[in-house]
N, C-alpha and C positions, 0 to 999 in steps of 0.2 A: 459492472458489479454482478450482474446476473451470471455471466459466464465465469467470473472469478469464484462465486459462491458454489456454483455447479461443478467446479473444478474441471472447466472446459477451455481455459485459456491455453493456447498451444506453448506451454513452457518447454524448454528444451528437454527436460527429463520425460515429459509426457510424449513428446515427439519421438524420443529415443525408444520408448517402449513400443511405439507403433512401427518404427523403422530403425533397427539397431545400427544402421550405418550413420545416423545422425548424432552429432556430438551432443551429450547430455550436460556438459558443464556451463557454468555461468559465463555469458559473453563479456562480463566486466570484471569479475573476480578470477575467474579461470581455475578455481580450485575445488569447487563443490558442484554437485548437480544443481541445475536451476529448477527447483521445485517452487510451488506456491509460496512456502513459507520463506525459502531463501529469497525469492523475488521481493517479497514484501518487508520482512524484518530481520532476517538472519544474514544477509549479505553485508559484510563490513563496509563496502562501498555505498551502501544505502542507509547506514546506521544513523547518520546525522539527521536526516529527514524523518526516519521512523521515530527517533528519540523525540524530536519535536512534537509529532503527532501523538505519540503515546502520553507525553507530558500534558499536553492539551486535553486529551480525553480523561486522564486521571484528574485534572483540575475540575472537569465537569462532572466528576463522581464516578467514572468507570472504575470498577475493582476487578474486571475479568482478566484472565490470563491473556498473554499476547495472542495465543492461537484462537481464543474465543473472540477477542477484540477485533481482529483482522477480518473475521467473518460476520462482524455486525452484532454479536452477542454482548451488549454492553451491560446488561444488568439494570438495576434502577439508576437512571442517569437524568439529569436536568431536562435538556432539549433533545429528544430523540431524533426528531427530523434534522436538526442541525448536525447531530453527530453523525448520522448516516450520510449526509450530504458531504461533509468533510472527509469521511472515510472513502467514499466513492471518488471524490477528487483525488485523493492520495493514491488510490489504486490506478486510475486513469493516468495521472502524471508519471507514476512509476512504470506503467506499461509503455507509455509513449516515449520515455526516456530510454527504456530497455531496448526498444526497437531501433534506436539511433546509437546503441551501445555506449551509453554514458549513465552515470548516476543521476537520479532526480535531484533537483534543487528546491529548497524550502520556498524560495521566492515564486517558483512556479505554482506550488499548491496554494500559496496565500493570494497570488494574482487570480487564479481561477476561482478561489473562494470569495474574493471581492466582487468578481463579475457575476457570480450566481446568487450571492447572498442579498437579503433585503437591505434597504438603507440602514446605516449605522451598525454594521455587524460588530461583534465583540472584538477588541484589540487583542492581538497575540503578544505574549510576553515571552 
């Protein structure tokens, strides 16, 4: 999460700026540069999981834009620790899936959430 928020994850667009011979396009979608935003919520191949996360955050009271939400700027929200944990899990799973050149799955985020959450976490609908 720290690397993501400091804009230090080695996305393809960032690597391309350092070495123009590197391909900047998304390794999954192959049509847009892989930026932080594309990686987390703009890529059509990742849209299902992002929509699930965004819906859950909205249910918790987040009214921020997508750009602010993905950086952890939730505004007034119920359980801030829970929100940050879920967001960090989403970014971790998204990055892990990206490195194996596949879209993340909602089940992966939920599984990690259950493993890291205290007993009786809220149910996802």
